[in-house]
C-alpha positions in Angstrom: 61.0 -65.0 42.7 58.5 -67.3 41.8 56.3 -67.3 38.7 53.1 -68.7 38.0 51.9 -70.0 34.7 49.5 -67.0 34.5 52.7 -64.6 34.3 53.8 -66.7 31.1 52.3 -64.7 28.4 50.6 -66.2 25.3 49.3 -69.8 24.1 52.4 -71.2 21.7 51.3 -73.2 18.9 53.0 -76.7 19.0 56.0 -77.0 16.4 56.2 -73.2 15.8 59.6 -73.1 17.3 60.8 -73.8 13.6 59.2 -70.4 12.2 58.7 -68.2 14.9 61.0 -66.3 17.7 60.6 -66.9 21.1 61.3 -64.2 24.0 62.7 -65.7 27.3 59.5 -64.6 29.1 57.4 -66.8 27.2 59.3 -70.0 28.5 58.9 -71.8 31.9 62.2 -72.7 33.2 63.7 -74.7 36.1 64.3 -71.3 37.8 60.6 -70.3 37.7 59.4 -73.2 40.1 57.0 -72.2 42.5 57.1 -72.9 46.2 54.3 -75.5 45.7 56.7 -77.3 42.8 59.5 -77.2 45.4 57.3 -78.9 48.3 56.2 -81.8 45.7 59.8 -82.1 45.2 60.6 -82.3 48.8 57.9 -85.0 49.2 58.8 -87.0 46.2 62.5 -86.8 47.4 61.8 -87.8 50.9 60.0 -90.9 49.6 62.5 -92.0 47.4 65.0 -91.4 50.3 62.8 -93.3 53.0 61.3 -95.9 51.1 63.3 -96.8 47.7 67.0 -96.4 48.4 67.2 -98.4 51.5 65.5 -101.5 49.5 67.3 -101.4 46.0 69.0 -104.5 46.5 65.4 -105.9 47.5 63.7 -104.4 44.5 66.3 -105.8 42.2 65.9 -109.3 43.2 61.9 -109.2 42.9 60.8 -109.7 46.6 57.5 -111.1 46.5 54.9 -108.2 47.2 57.4 -105.4 47.4 56.4 -103.2 44.6 53.0 -103.3 45.6 53.7 -102.3 48.9 55.8 -99.4 47.6 53.2 -98.4 44.8 50.6 -98.4 47.9 52.8 -96.0 49.9 53.5 -93.7 46.7 49.9 -93.6 46.2 49.1 -92.8 50.1 51.2 -89.6 49.3 49.6 -88.9 45.8 52.5 -89.5 43.8 50.2 -91.7 41.4 47.5 -89.2 41.2 49.0 -85.6 39.8 47.0 -86.1 36.5 43.6 -87.2 37.9 41.0 -85.2 38.8 40.0 -84.6 42.6 36.6 -86.4 42.2 38.3 -89.7 41.4 40.8 -89.2 44.1 43.4 -87.3 42.2 45.6 -84.0 43.0 44.6 -82.0 39.5 48.1 -80.8 39.4 49.8 -79.0 36.7 52.2 -80.8 34.2 55.3 -79.4 35.8 54.3 -81.2 39.0 53.9 -84.4 36.9 57.5 -84.1 35.4 58.9 -83.1 38.8 57.8 -86.6 40.5 59.1 -88.3 37.1 62.3 -86.8 37.6 62.5 -87.5 41.3 61.4 -91.5 40.9 64.4 -91.9 38.2 66.7 -92.7 41.3 66.4 -96.5 40.3 65.3 -97.8 36.9 63.4 -100.6 37.9 61.1 -98.3 40.1 60.9 -95.7 37.8 59.4 -98.1 35.4 57.2 -99.4 37.8 55.9 -96.3 39.2 56.0 -94.6 35.6 53.4 -97.2 34.4 51.3 -97.1 37.0 51.0 -93.2 37.1 50.8 -92.8 33.5 49.8 -95.5 30.8 48.3 -97.6 33.6 45.5 -95.1 35.1 45.2 -92.6 32.5 43.6 -94.3 29.6 40.6 -94.8 32.0 40.8 -91.2 33.6 40.6 -89.9 30.2 38.6 -91.7 27.9 36.7 -93.9 30.6 33.0 -93.6 31.0 31.7 -92.2 34.6 31.0 -95.6 35.8 34.5 -96.7 34.6 36.3 -93.7 36.2 34.3 -94.3 39.6 35.0 -98.1 39.8 38.9 -98.1 38.7 40.4 -94.8 39.1 40.2 -93.7 42.6 41.8 -97.6 43.9 44.5 -97.1 40.8 45.4 -93.6 42.2 45.4 -95.0 45.7 47.7 -97.9 44.7 45.4 -100.3 45.9 45.3 -101.7 42.3 48.0 -101.8 40.1 47.6 -101.1 36.3 49.4 -102.1 33.1 49.2 -101.2 29.4 48.9 -104.0 26.7 49.6 -102.8 23.3 52.7 -104.6 21.9 52.6 -107.9 20.5 55.4 -110.0 19.6 55.0 -109.7 15.7 54.0 -106.2 15.6 55.7 -104.2 18.4 56.3 -100.6 16.7 53.4 -101.3 14.4 51.1 -101.7 17.0 48.0 -100.7 15.3 48.2 -104.0 13.4 47.4 -106.4 16.4 46.4 -109.8 15.9 44.6 -110.1 19.1 40.8 -110.7 18.2 37.5 -109.6 20.2 34.4 -111.1 19.1 30.8 -110.3 20.6 29.3 -113.3 22.6 25.9 -114.8 21.3 24.2 -113.1 24.2 25.6 -109.6 23.2 27.0 -109.1 26.9 30.7 -109.9 26.5 33.6 -109.5 24.1 35.5 -112.8 23.9 39.2 -112.0 23.6 41.8 -114.1 22.3 45.4 -113.5 21.6 48.8 -112.7 23.7 50.5 -109.2 24.7 54.1 -108.7 25.1 56.7 -106.8 27.3 53.7 -105.4 29.8 55.5 -103.5 32.6 53.7 -104.3 35.7 52.3 -107.4 34.0 52.9 -109.9 36.8 51.7 -107.7 39.4 48.8 -106.1 37.7 45.0 -106.0 38.9 43.8 -104.0 35.7 45.0 -104.3 32.0 44.3 -102.0 29.3 44.2 -104.2 26.1 44.2 -103.2 22.5 42.3 -105.9 20.1 40.4 -105.6 17.0 36.9 -106.5 17.1 36.0 -108.7 14.5 39.6 -108.8 13.3 38.8 -105.3 12.1 38.1 -102.6 14.5 40.8 -101.5 16.7 39.6 -100.9 20.1 40.8 -100.6 24.0 39.5 -102.6 26.8 39.5 -102.9 30.6 40.5 -106.6 31.3 40.3 -107.4 34.9 42.9 -110.0 35.9 40.5 -112.4 37.9 38.3 -112.7 34.8 38.4 -116.4 33.3 41.0 -116.7 30.6 43.5 -114.0 31.4 47.0 -114.9 32.7 50.0 -113.1 33.0 53.2 -115.4 31.6 56.3 -115.7 33.3 58.8 -113.0 34.1 60.9 -112.0 31.6 64.7 -112.2 31.8 65.8 -108.6 30.9 69.2 -106.7 30.4 68.2 -104.2 32.9 65.4 -102.8 34.9 65.4 -106.4 36.6 63.3 -105.5 39.4 60.5 -104.3 37.5 57.6 -106.8 36.3 57.6 -107.6 32.4 55.4 -110.4 31.5 53.2 -111.2 28.4 49.8 -111.2 28.8 47.7 -114.4 27.5 44.1 -114.1 26.6 41.9 -117.2 26.0 38.4 -117.0 25.2 38.6 -114.3 27.9 35.1 -112.8 28.6 35.0 -109.1 28.9 32.0 -107.2 29.7 30.6 -104.8 26.9 30.8 -102.1 29.4 34.2 -102.6 29.9 34.9 -101.4 26.2 37.1 -98.2 26.9 36.4 -95.3 24.5 34.6 -95.7 21.1 34.2 -99.0 19.1 37.4 -98.6 16.2 38.9 -95.8 17.8 41.6 -97.4 20.0 44.3 -95.5 18.3 43.1 -92.2 19.8 43.6 -94.0 23.1 47.0 -95.4 22.3 48.4 -92.4 20.4 47.7 -89.6 23.1 48.6 -91.6 26.1 52.0 -92.0 24.5 52.2 -87.9 24.4 52.1 -88.0 27.7 54.3 -91.3 28.7 57.1 -89.4 26.4 56.9 -86.3 28.3 57.1 -88.0 31.5 59.9 -90.3 30.1 61.8 -87.5 29.0 61.7 -85.6 32.1 62.6 -89.2 34.0 65.5 -89.4 32.1 66.8 -86.0 33.0 66.2 -86.9 36.6 68.1 -89.8 36.0 71.3 -88.1 34.4 71.0 -85.9 37.8 71.0 -88.8 40.0 74.0 -90.6 38.1 76.3 -87.3 37.8 76.4 -87.3 41.5 78.4 -90.6 42.3 80.6 -89.8 39.1 81.5 -86.7 40.2 82.3 -88.0 43.6 84.5 -90.7 42.2 86.2 -88.5 39.9 87.3 -86.5 42.9 88.4 -89.7 45.0 90.0 -91.9 42.4 93.8 -91.2 42.1 95.9 -91.7 38.9 99.5 -91.0 38.8 99.2 -89.2 42.0 96.1 -87.1 41.1 92.7 -87.0 41.2 91.4 -88.0 37.8 89.0 -85.2 38.0 92.1 -83.1 37.4 92.7 -84.7 34.0 91.3 -82.5 30.9 89.7 -85.7 29.4 87.8 -86.2 32.2 86.6 -82.7 32.7 85.6 -82.8 29.0 83.4 -85.7 30.0 81.8 -83.9 32.8 81.3 -80.7 31.3 79.5 -82.3 28.2 77.2 -83.8 30.9 76.5 -80.6 32.4 75.8 -78.9 29.4 73.7 -81.9 27.8 71.5 -82.2 31.1 71.2 -78.4 31.3 69.9 -78.4 27.6 67.6 -81.4 28.2 66.2 -79.7 31.3 65.4 -76.4 29.6 63.4 -78.5 26.8 61.7 -80.4 29.7 60.3 -77.7 31.4 59.5 -75.4 28.5 57.4 -77.9 27.0 55.2 -78.7 30.3 54.9 -75.1 30.8 53.3 -74.8 27.3 51.1 -77.7 28.1 50.3 -75.9 31.4 49.5 -72.7 29.8 47.1 -74.2 27.4 45.4 -76.2 30.1 45.0 -72.9 32.2 41.6 -72.4 33.5 40.3 -76.0 32.7 38.0 -77.6 35.2 39.6 -81.0 35.4 36.4 -82.2 37.3 34.2 -80.9 34.2 33.2 -83.7 31.5 34.9 -82.2 28.8 38.2 -81.9 30.6 39.6 -84.9 29.3 39.3 -83.8 26.0 40.9 -80.4 26.6 43.9 -82.2 28.2 44.3 -84.5 25.2 43.9 -81.8 22.8 46.9 -80.0 24.7 49.0 -83.2 24.6 48.1 -83.5 21.0 49.1 -80.2 20.2 52.7 -80.4 21.6 52.8 -83.9 20.4 56.2 -82.9 18.3 57.6 -81.4 21.3 56.7 -84.7 23.5 58.5 -86.7 20.9 61.5 -84.7 20.8 61.8 -84.4 24.7 61.5 -88.2 24.6 64.3 -88.5 22.2 66.7 -86.0 23.7 66.3 -87.3 27.2 66.8 -90.8 26.6 69.8 -90.1 24.5 71.1 -87.6 27.0 71.1 -90.4 29.9 72.4 -92.8 27.5 75.4 -90.4 27.1 75.8 -89.7 30.8 75.5 -93.5 32.0 78.0 -94.3 29.0 80.5 -91.9 30.2 79.9 -92.3 34.0 81.1 -96.2 33.3 83.9 -94.8 31.1 84.9 -92.6 34.6 84.8 -95.3 36.8 86.9 -97.5 34.5 86.9 -101.5 35.5 84.8 -100.6 38.6 82.1 -99.2 36.4 82.0 -102.8 34.7 81.7 -104.5 38.2 78.2 -105.3 39.5 79.3 -104.0 42.9 78.9 -100.5 41.7 75.6 -98.8 40.8 76.7 -97.3 37.6 77.0 -100.8 36.1 73.1 -101.4 36.9 72.0 -98.1 35.6 74.0 -98.5 32.4 71.8 -101.7 32.0 68.8 -100.2 33.5 68.9 -97.0 30.7 69.0 -98.8 27.7 65.6 -99.6 27.6 64.3 -96.1 27.3 65.3 -95.6 23.6 62.8 -98.4 23.1 60.0 -97.4 25.7 57.1 -95.2 24.5 57.9 -95.9 20.6 61.5 -96.3 19.9 63.4 -93.1 18.9 63.5 -94.2 15.4 59.7 -94.3 15.3 59.8 -90.7 17.1 62.2 -89.5 14.7 59.6 -90.3 11.9 57.0 -88.8 13.9 58.5 -85.8 14.3 58.5 -84.8 10.8 55.6 -86.5 9.7 53.6 -84.5 12.3 55.3 -81.1 11.3 54.5 -81.7 7.5 50.6 -83.0 8.2 50.2 -79.6 10.1 51.7 -77.5 7.5 49.6 -79.5 4.7 46.5 -78.8 6.6 47.2 -74.8 7.0 47.7 -75.3 11.0 51.6 -74.4 10.7 53.1 -72.5 7.9 56.3 -74.6 7.5 56.3 -75.3 4.0 55.8 -71.5 2.9 58.7 -70.5 5.7 60.9 -73.3 3.8 60.3 -71.8 0.4 61.2 -68.4 1.7 64.3 -70.0 2.6 65.3 -71.6 -0.3 64.4 -68.1 -2.1 67.3 -66.4 0.1 70.0 -67.9 -2.4 70.5 -64.6 -4.1 69.6 -61.9 -1.3 71.3 -61.2 2.1 69.8 -62.6 5.3 69.2 -60.7 8.5 71.8 -63.1 9.9 74.4 -61.1 7.8 74.1 -58.4 10.2 76.6 -58.9 13.3 75.3 -57.8 16.7 77.2 -57.8 19.9 76.4 -58.9 23.5 76.3 -61.7 25.5 74.9 -64.6 23.8 74.2 -62.5 20.6 76.4 -65.1 18.6 74.4 -68.0 20.3 71.3 -66.2 19.0 72.4 -65.8 15.7 73.3 -69.8 15.6 69.9 -70.7 16.7 68.3 -68.6 14.0 70.5 -70.1 11.5 69.7 -73.5 12.5 66.1 -72.9 12.2 67.0 -71.9 8.6 68.9 -75.2 8.2 66.1 -77.3 9.2 63.7 -75.4 6.7 66.0 -75.7 4.2 66.5 -79.1 4.4 62.8 -79.8 4.7 62.0 -77.6 1.7 64.5 -79.4 -0.6 63.3 -82.8 0.6 59.6 -82.2 -0.1 60.4 -80.3 -3.3 62.1 -83.4 -4.5 60.0 -86.3 -2.9 56.7 -84.9 -2.1 54.4 -87.8 -1.1 57.4 -90.3 -1.7 59.3 -88.6 1.1 57.9 -91.1 3.8 59.9 -93.8 1.9 63.3 -92.0 2.7 63.6 -92.5 6.0 67.5 -91.4 6.4 66.6 -88.2 5.2 63.6 -87.8 7.6 66.0 -89.3 10.5 68.4 -86.5 9.6 65.9 -83.6 9.1 64.5 -84.6 12.5 68.0 -84.7 14.2 68.4 -80.8 13.0 64.7 -80.3 14.5 65.7 -81.8 17.7 68.8 -79.8 18.1 67.0 -76.6 16.9 64.3 -77.2 20.1 67.3 -78.0 22.3 69.4 -74.9 21.3 66.8 -72.7 21.6 65.4 -73.6 24.8 69.0 -73.6 26.5 69.5 -70.1 25.0 66.1 -69.0 26.3 66.6 -70.2 29.8 70.0 -68.5 29.9 68.6 -65.2 28.5 65.9 -65.6 31.1 68.3 -66.0 34.0 70.5 -63.1 32.4 67.6 -60.9 32.5 67.0 -61.4 36.3 70.5 -61.1 37.8 74.1 -60.8 36.9 76.9 -62.5 38.5 78.6 -66.3 38.8 75.6 -68.0 38.3 74.0 -66.3 35.3 77.4 -66.6 33.9 77.5 -70.3 34.4 74.1 -70.6 33.0 75.6 -68.7 29.8 78.5 -71.0 29.8 76.1 -73.9 29.9 73.9 -72.6 26.9 77.3 -71.4 24.8 78.8 -74.7 25.1 75.6 -76.7 24.1 74.7 -74.3 21.4 77.9 -74.4 19.5 78.4 -78.0 20.0 75.2 -78.6 18.6 75.7 -76.3 15.6 78.3 -78.8 14.6 76.0 -81.5 14.6 73.3 -79.3 12.8 75.8 -78.9 9.8 77.2 -82.4 9.7 73.3 -83.5 9.4 72.7 -81.3 6.7 75.7 -82.0 4.9 74.8 -85.7 5.0 71.2 -85.3 3.6 71.3 -82.5 1.3 73.5 -84.3 -1.5 70.7 -87.1 -1.4 67.7 -84.1 -1.7 69.5 -82.0 -4.4 72.1 -81.7 -7.1 74.2 -79.8 -9.3 73.4 -76.1 -8.9 70.6 -76.8 -6.5 73.0 -78.4 -4.3 75.7 -75.8 -4.6 73.1 -73.3 -3.7 72.0 -75.4 -0.6 75.6 -76.0 0.3 76.2 -71.9 0.2 73.3 -71.2 2.1 74.1 -73.7 5.2 77.6 -71.8 5.2 75.8 -68.7 5.5 73.1 -69.8 8.0 75.7 -71.5 10.2 78.7 -68.9 10.0 80.4 -68.6 13.2 83.6 -67.7 15.1 85.2 -70.8 16.9 84.1 -70.9 20.8 86.8 -72.4 23.2 84.2 -75.2 24.5 87.3 -76.9 26.1 87.5 -73.9 28.5 83.6 -73.9 28.9 83.6 -77.2 29.6 86.7 -76.9 32.2 84.4 -74.3 34.2 81.0 -76.4 34.1 82.9 -79.6 35.2 84.8 -77.5 38.1 81.8 -76.0 39.4 79.9 -79.5 39.4 82.8 -81.0 41.0 82.8 -78.1 43.7 79.0 -78.5 44.5 79.3 -82.6 44.0 76.0 -82.6 41.7 74.6 -80.9 38.8 75.1 -77.3 39.2 71.7 -76.0 37.8 70.0 -78.8 40.2 
C-alpha cells in the first residue's frame, strides 16, 4: 500500500504537538513511501555503492579534484537538485525525497558533509532569495555540480552569535561595488568552492548576504583545517581583503541577511537530522555483523545480554528518530501541497513552511545527532579494542559524527531556540501554549483524564505520551510564572524543558507510527513496531521524569513545589515494563536481518 501526501489529512500547526492529540492517519511514516520515493532511494543508494564506497580511502586522503568530480556526478543524477524549481535545472521534489537522499548520502561522513553543504546551504540561499538574474546565472550550474557552493556565516569570534559578525561591506565611491573585508571560519567546501554566500555588515551595521565568486579580486580561501573527523571534506577559512562585489550580487534585502541565515538553517537542520538517522542505519550493519562473528568465552558476543541491550537500544532510538524525521518532512510537504515551485512567490511559501515547523526541525537536529552519537559510541564499545583501531571503519565514523552536534547551530543553541520559538508563538497568540500550561497547573485539585485506565495494545503508552505532554506544560507554566521575561537567563531551566519537549515529540512520533502500522496489519512486523515504540516510550518517560525533577525545584518551592511533584507523579504514573525483554526481541530481529529491522 502506498500513500500520497494528499491522503494525509489536515495541515498541522507547528509546535501544536504539545497541546493537541494527533491521530495515526495524520502523520507520514516511512511505511508510506511511494514507488517514486523508493526509486529515488534506489538511485541514491546505487550512486553511493558505485561512486563513494570504492573511493572512501581516496576521499579521506583528499585526492585532488575528487570531491568536485563526485559532486558533478551526483549533479548529473539530480541528487543536488531535489529542492530546486525545474526552470532552474531542479527536480521540484518533495521534502520526503530530500531526506531520503540525505539518509543515503550518510554512508561516509566527509562525503555527507560535502554534498549536504552543496545541495543545501550552497544552493538554496540563491534559489530561495536570489533575483531572477541571480537564479539564472548561478543555480543551474550549482545544481549540476559544475560549480561548487559554500556558506560563510561563522567567524572566529562569533560562531554561535553569528549575527554579530565583524566582516564589513562598504559601498565604493562609484556605487558599483561593495568592498568586503573580513574573515570567515569553518567553511565546508571552502577550498573547492566557486561561489560563496558571505554575510557581512554594510557600514558595520546592516547585516546582509552577498554572492561572492572565488575569482573576484581579494577573495582567497585559507589553508585546510586539520580536523578530528570528516577529514576528507574541505574545511577552510575565507579571507576577504578589499574584495569588490558587484552591487547586483547583494542577496536578498539589505539589512535582512538574518532572514536568509535563519531560514536556510531550518532546512539544514531537517536534512542533517535525517542524514544522521541514515548514519545510524549504516553503522548498525557492521556492528551487528561483528557481534555475530566475534567470539568470547566460546560464544558469539551477540549472545550476551549486555550486547543485546546495546543493540536493542540502538534499534529503538533509530525507530523513534526516523519516525520524527518522516513526520516532520510530511508536515512540511502537506503545507506546500499545490505550490507551483516555478512561480515567483514559491520561495516565500517554501520558507514560510520551513519557518512554521522550525521547532520540529530543531528537535530533529538535536535528536538525530544525539542518536547517531549514541550508536557510534556503543558501536566502538561492541568492537572493543578493534573499534579504537583506524583499521576499522567504526573508528572513523566515531570521529566523523562528532561535528554533527556543532553543525547547523550547536545542540545547546537549538535547545534554547525550541523553547524560545514556542513561547514567542504563544505570546503572539499563534499557539495556545500558556493557557494550556495554566490549565495543567489548575489540575492540582481535580482528577485528570489520565486517571482513567484503558486497555488495549499501546493504551498504556498512549497515556504516557499524554502525560509527558502535561509534564512539559507543567514545567513551562511554572517556569514562565516564576521568571517571566527573565526566563532567558535561566538556561539550565530552558535546557531541561527543551529535553522534555524533545522527548514528547519523539515519544508521540514513535507511538503514531506503531499505531498506524497496527491499523493496517497484524502479525510479526506490526508486533515489532509496537515493541520498538513501547521500549522507547517507557525509557523516554523515565528521562522526562528525571528532567522535570531536576528543573521543578528551580521554578517552584514550598507548597507549589509539592503540588507540582504530585502532578508529576500522576501524569507519569505507570506500571513497570520489561524493557530488557523488549530489547532482546529487537536485537534478535536486527541480528537475524543483519540491519535495522525497519529499514
